[in-house]
N, C-alpha and C positions, 0 to 999 in steps of 0.2 A: 499607539498603533494596530493595523486589525494583524500585520503578520510581518513576520519579520527572517533570513534568513542569515545561520550562524556557520562560518567555515570552520571548523573543526580539528583541522588539521587530515586526517584522512576519511574524515565524516563529515559530511552538512546535515544542516538541522533545520528544520522548517517548522517555526514557533508561529500556531495559529493567535491569532490574540480576540481581538472583539467580545471580548468578556464580558460586558455588557449585552450581548445578544447570545451568550454560553457558544462562542466563538462558530459564529453565522459566516456562510462563506461570505466573501466581500474578494474585490477587485485585485486588491492587495494582495489577498491568499493564491489569488492565481497566478500573479505577476511568479511571488515566493515558490512557485512550483516549479512553473517552466524555467524562471532562472536557475533553479537546483539541479532541474536535469539537463539543462546546457554544459552547467559546470561538472557535472558528472563524469563527462566524458573524459574529466580530467584523469590522466593516470594516478595520480597520489590520490583521488578518491574512492575508497572503498567499498561506500553504504553511504543510503541518508536516511534519517531519523524524522518522522512526521507525526508531530505531539501538538499540544497545546499548552496557553501561556498561564488558561484560567483552571476551573478546577473539573470541565467538561470538554471533551474533545472538538467534537463539530456536532451543533443543531442542524445544520444542514443548509438551505435556501430558505433566504428573507422573507416571509409572505410579504411584508410592506412593499418589498420590490416586484414580486409576481403580479400581483396586484394593476403595476402599472402595465404589466404586460398584457393586461387583460382585451383593450381594445386594439392591438396590433395587428396588422394580419396575422394570419398563420405561418407565412415564411418568414418573417421577421421571428417570431417566436422560434420556430426550429431553429434558425440561426446563434438566436442567445443560448440555447441547449447545449447546437455544438461546441462554443466555448467550454463548455465544461464538459464535455465527450475528448476536445480539443487534451486535454490536461491529463487523464485518463489515458489518452491514447501516449502521452509523452512518455506518461509514468510505464506504462508495458514496454515502452520502447528503453528505460533508462537502460546501461551497461553495466549498473552494481544495484544491490537487491536494496529493497525500501524497505524500510521497517516502523511498523506504526506502535506509536505507544499511548494506549487511551487509558484517559482519568474521566471519570463521571458517566460517561456513557457518546455514542455516537448515533444519530437521527440523519434520517433521508442520506443526503447527498454526502454527511458524514460519514454513514456508515459505506456508501459507496468507494468513500476513497478510504477507509479502513482496509475495507474488500478488495482495494486494489494495490494493496501492499504484498509484498512476499512472507515477511515473518510479521501475524499480529501479537500485541502485547498487551494485556488489560488487565485492570485494578478489579479486583475483587469486589462486586456488586455492581461494576460499571453494567447499563443497560444499553443493547444495541436495538433499533428501531428502525422499522422501515414505516414511517408516518408519513408518507403521502397519501393512503387513501383518507387519513383522517378530511383531508381539505379538497378531498373529490379530487384528487391529480393519481399522477400513475410515476411509477418508479422510472430512473434514469442515471445518469453517470455509470453505464452499466452494472448496476446492481443486480438484478436478475441473471445478469450469467452471472457473476461473481457468487453467490449467492446460491444458486442451483449446485456449482462446483461444491460448495465447500459443508451445506446443511442436505437432509432429504429432505425431497420435494414436498409434505406434507405440514414442513417446518417453512420453509419458504412459502407456501400456498397460506399458512399461517399469520405468519409477517409481515407479507405483503397485502394480503385480503382485508386482514383485520385489525393490520398495527401492533403486531401483539410483542413487546418487548422481550425482551430473553434477557437474560444477565450472564456476562461473564462468565461465570461457571458454568452455564450450559452448551455456550458454544466451546467451551473450551471441553467439555466430551465430547459433543459434537464433532471435534476436530477443528475448526474454525480458531482456534484460536491455541495459540502456540504456548504462552507460559503464562499462569498468574500471578500477579501482583501484591504486594499489599497497598491499600491507598496511600497515593503519594510516593505508591513508587514503581510505575510503570517506566520514569524515563529510566532510572535505575539499570533496569532491567534490558530494557532496549540500549543500551549503553554498554554491558554485558555481552547480548546480540552483535556489535559493533565491534567489539575490543576481538571475538572469537573472527568475523570474518577479515579484520583486517589481517591478521596472521595468512590469512590464506592465498591462494592461487587468483589472484586477481579473473586472467583469463578463461581460467577453468570454472570460475564462478559465473563469468559472465554466460558464455556458453551453457552450464548447466540453466544458469537462470531460462533465458531464452528455449532449451529445449523443454523444459517443464512447461512454462507459460504455455507454448504452443502445441505441446501435446494433448489439451481436450480439445483441439479444432482440428488433429490431423488423424487421417485412419494409422492402423498400425505400423502398415507396409512403409506410408511415408515416413513415421517417426523411425523405423529402422533404417532406412537412409539417411537423414539426420545422424542417428547416433555412429554411422561408421561412418561419415566423413566428418562426425569432430572429434571420433577418437583417432583416425587417422592423422587428420593434421595435431591433436594431443599430444600423441607419442613421441614424434618428431618434435616438441617444442620446449622452451629453457624451464619451463615449469617443473615438465612430467623429467627431466635432466636432475634435477633440483630435488624433484618428491621423490624420487625412485630413490638416487642416491643415498637421501637422509633415512629412507625407509632402511636399506640395506647395512648402512652405519648406524644406527639405533640412533639418531640422534634426531632435534625438531627441525624441520625443513625453512632456511632461510628464503622466502621468496621476493624479496626486498621490498 
C-alpha cells in the first residue's frame, strides 16, 4: 500500500508507504493528504501527523514518472505540477496544526511536504536534501518559499544549487526542526505534540495557525488589523471564558 490514512480519534495520521522507493510520491499519498485535509474540518480533529511506514520519510518525485512527462506539451507538465501545489495549498488551509515526523530523511518534494507542516520532528541523523538540481530540475511544492522562511539565504542557496544534504541536527540549530528524536522515535515525539494540542483551545489554535502563516506575506499594518479582529472575536468566545476562569481558579482548562 503506497499510503493510508488512520483516524486516531482526535488526530489523523497520514502514513506514506511506497517503502520500496523510499516513500516516493504516489497518487495514493496525494489522495490521503487531501482526504485528511477535508476530514480535519471536523471539530473532534485537533491535529494531523504526516509520517512514513518505512525508514525514510519521503524521497520526493519518482523520476521514472517524470521521464514520461518529458514529451508532453509544457502546459500539460504545468498541470501535473499544479496537482502537487493543490496539496500544498490544502495543507496551508488546514484548520488544525500539521506535524511532520521524519525518519531517515526528506528529499525533493518530500522536503517540500516536511517544510509545509507547522511542526517538524526529525530523527537524529535524518538528511534534508533539495535534490532537484542533480537531475537538472528546479524546486517545486513551495520548497523555495518555505525554505527561505526557516533558514538563512546562504543555506537555502547551498541546498538548492548544490543539493547539499543538511542533517537534522543542523536544521534544528537553524530553527527549522522543532525537536530531535532518537532513530525510530520521531513518531513518538510527534504524538507528544498531538497530545498537547488536543488539550488546547481548537478555535484559538486555528486562528493562531492562520495568523502566523499569513504574517510572512502581509505588511505589519495588515497584520495588526488581523490581530485586532482576531483578538476582538476571541475575547468574547467560550474558549476565552473557560481559559480565563481556569487561570484565575488555578486549575487546568477544559476546552472540551
